[in-house]
C-alpha positions as CSV (number, residue, x, y, z in Angstrom):
1,M,81.1,158.0,-87.9
2,T,83.6,156.7,-90.5
3,L,83.4,156.5,-94.2
4,T,82.5,153.2,-95.7
5,T,84.8,151.3,-98.1
6,L,82.5,152.2,-100.9
7,E,82.6,155.9,-100.0
8,L,86.4,155.9,-99.8
9,S,86.7,154.1,-103.2
10,Q,84.6,156.9,-104.8
11,I,87.0,159.7,-103.7
12,K,89.0,160.9,-106.7
13,P,92.4,162.5,-106.6
14,I,92.5,166.3,-106.9
15,P,95.2,167.5,-109.4
16,G,97.7,169.8,-107.7
17,F,96.5,169.0,-104.2
18,D,99.4,168.5,-101.7
19,C,98.2,166.2,-99.0
20,V,101.4,166.4,-97.0
21,K,101.4,170.2,-97.0
22,M,97.8,170.2,-95.8
23,K,98.6,167.7,-93.0
24,R,101.5,169.9,-91.8
25,E,99.4,173.0,-91.9
26,I,96.7,171.4,-89.9
27,Q,99.2,170.0,-87.4
28,A,100.7,173.5,-86.9
29,Q,97.2,175.0,-86.4
30,I,96.3,172.4,-83.8
31,Y,99.6,172.9,-82.1
32,E,99.0,176.6,-81.8
33,E,95.5,176.1,-80.5
34,T,96.5,173.6,-77.9
35,K,100.1,174.4,-76.9
36,H,99.1,176.0,-73.6
37,M,96.4,173.6,-72.7
38,T,96.5,170.9,-70.1
39,W,96.1,167.2,-71.1
40,E,92.5,167.3,-70.1
41,E,91.8,170.5,-72.1
42,R,93.5,168.9,-75.2
43,R,91.4,165.8,-74.8
44,E,88.2,167.9,-74.7
45,H,89.4,170.0,-77.6
46,T,90.0,166.8,-79.6
47,R,86.6,165.3,-78.6
48,K,84.8,168.5,-79.8
49,A,86.7,168.5,-83.0
50,A,85.8,164.9,-83.7
51,E,82.1,165.7,-83.0
52,R,82.2,168.6,-85.5
53,F,83.9,166.3,-88.0
54,D,81.2,163.6,-87.5
55,R,78.4,166.2,-88.0
56,E,80.0,167.4,-91.2
57,I,80.3,163.9,-92.6
58,E,76.7,163.2,-91.8
59,R,75.7,166.5,-93.5
60,I,77.6,165.6,-96.6
61,R,76.2,162.0,-96.6
62,A,72.6,163.3,-96.2
63,E,73.1,165.8,-99.0
64,R,74.5,163.1,-101.3
65,Q,71.6,160.8,-100.5
66,R,69.1,163.7,-101.2
67,R,70.7,164.4,-104.6
68,A,70.7,160.8,-105.5
69,A,67.0,160.5,-104.6
70,E,66.3,163.7,-106.7
71,A,68.2,162.2,-109.6
72,R,66.1,159.0,-109.4
73,T,62.8,160.9,-109.4
74,D,63.9,163.2,-112.2
75,T,64.8,160.3,-114.5
76,P,61.8,159.6,-116.9
């Protein structure tokens, strides 16, 4: 699952966050995890990682919806 345009537009910058540094660290981590894998093993590793990511996005989306619903019911 992907983020909607609205969800992406609501993401605010985090002061002091270095996106390029984070990208490089993640790439190095993935390289270390997969450097001795076959192509098929890397493909399966990537598929599982994508599934975990999708589940996390769904969890976050559900939590936001729950909080929004609570906020609506708490408003007099």
